[in-house]
N, C-alpha and C positions, 0 to 999 in steps of 0.2 A: 717136222712136227715140230711143234712147238714146244719148248719146254716150260712147265707148270713152277710155281714158286715155292717156297719150300716152305714149311706149315702149311697152316688151315687155309682153308678159301676162304673169304668173307662172302656172308650172303648179302647181298642186292642189298639194297635201304630203300625201302616206301617209299616217292611221291608224297604221296600222300595220306595220315592217318587211316586208314581200314575202318568204316565203319560197325560197332557189332549190330551183329544180327539176333534179332530178338523171336524165339516161339511164341508160334498163337498161332491162330483164325486172323485172313484177311476180315482187312476196314472195310466195312458194307456201307454205301450210303443209305441216310439217314431218313430218315419218310419224307416224302415229297408234297407240296400242298397241293392240291388241286385247284386247278386253273378255271379263272370263269366259266360260267357255261356248261361243266362240266359235269354229269349225272351221277349222283352217288348213289342215290337209294331207288327203289320202286315198289307199287304196290297196286293191283288191281283186284276186285270186287264185285263180281257179276249180282245185279240184285233185280225182284218181278216187280215191276208198274204198279205196283199198290198205295192209297193214303199214304200208308207209312216210310213208302221210302225215301223219301226228303228227308224224315227224323234219322232214322236208321245210318242215312248216311251222312250226316252232322257227327253222329255220337261214333261212325266207325272213323271220319275224319281227324276227332279229337283225338282219340285214343291213338290213331297213329304218327300225328305231329308230337305226340309227348312221350313216347315208345322212337319219334326222333331227335327231341330233346328241342323242338321248338314248341314249347304252350305258346308261347307269345304271336303264331299263328295264326292262333285257331280260333277268333271269333272272325276275322277279317275270309279264311279259310271257307268254314263250317258257315259264312251270308253266300258265298260264291257257290260253293255243293249246290246248298238247299235250293237254290235260285235252278241252276246249270238241274238239276235233279228233279225240278220241279216241273219245269218246260220238257222233260223228255217225258216224264209223268200224263202231263195234262196235255201236250199238245201229239208225242211221237204216238200214241198207242189207239188206234182204229175204236170206237168209241162203244164200250164194255165189254173188251180184249184185255188181253193181258199182252206182257211181251216181258223177255230177258233183256238189261239194259245192262251195260258195265263202268266203274267207276274206276280211274284211272286212276292216281295220287304222283307223282316225280316227284322228289329231289335233285335240285341242281344245287352248285355252289352259289348261286346268287337269286335264285329262284324256285320259288315251287308251284308242279303245272297239276290242274284239274283238267281231265279226261272224262267228256262223259259222252259212252256212246249207247246209241239207240237206233231203233229199227227202219225207221219211219227215212221214205224216201225222198223227204221236202227238206232242199236245203238251205233256204231261206230264212236267219235272222232278223226278224222287224224289231226293234225295238217302234214301240210305238209312240205317238208326240201328245207329250205333257199335256192331261187333264185332272187337274186338282182334285177333283168329284171323283176321280174312280180309284175303284177300289182293289186296281192290279194293272200290271203296262207297264212299272217303273224298274222290274228286276236287272234288264238286262244293259242299262243305265246308272246301276248300282253298282252291275258286277266291273264292267268300262272304265269308274271313277275307282275302286277299290286295284284294278290291273296297271292301271293306267293307259290301257287302248281295250276296244270291243274284244269281244272274244273272237277265234276265229274258225271258221269251219273245213272241216273238212270231208268229202263226201265220196264213195263208189256206187255208181249206177250198179241199184240193184243188190247193194247191203246195209245201208244205211248212209248212217254221219257220227262224227265224232267231234263234239263240239267240245272246246282251248282256251281254258282261258290262266294267262300265268301270271301269281301273283308273287313280286320279285319282293326280295328281305338281304339286309345288310350281309353285307361278307364280316366272316365270321375271321 
């Protein structure tokens, strides 16, 4: 059995200072900035295909964009919505009949999407050839100019079609 030295036994010396532990909650990561193309918010509303539908849709879009903090997009977005809703009312409903259509707005980090669904089985959007004397027929060309691309059409046989136009916006 080994002999112990006389007197108190010295405590071992630590090799490095021990950090002081601070009590408190763990640190959580800060908020992440959304990446491009990520959905932030959305809004869906149904409307009847009446002569006042386009006006109602413009007011609805201006209100939604103001709530989203994007009033600078209201003019362009209202013009796109007015054209798409006007086309749905004019071409998607049987003569003399009424139908229910749907307007969906989606806010992405880099764009605002406008979607108009109608019950029409006709899936072809056909921009007309320019006629300087015609009072109509330029709507889809205006939408394409504002969006940078023509609207897309998604159809399900027997379930109608959805016309989608995407307006780009500056990243915040």
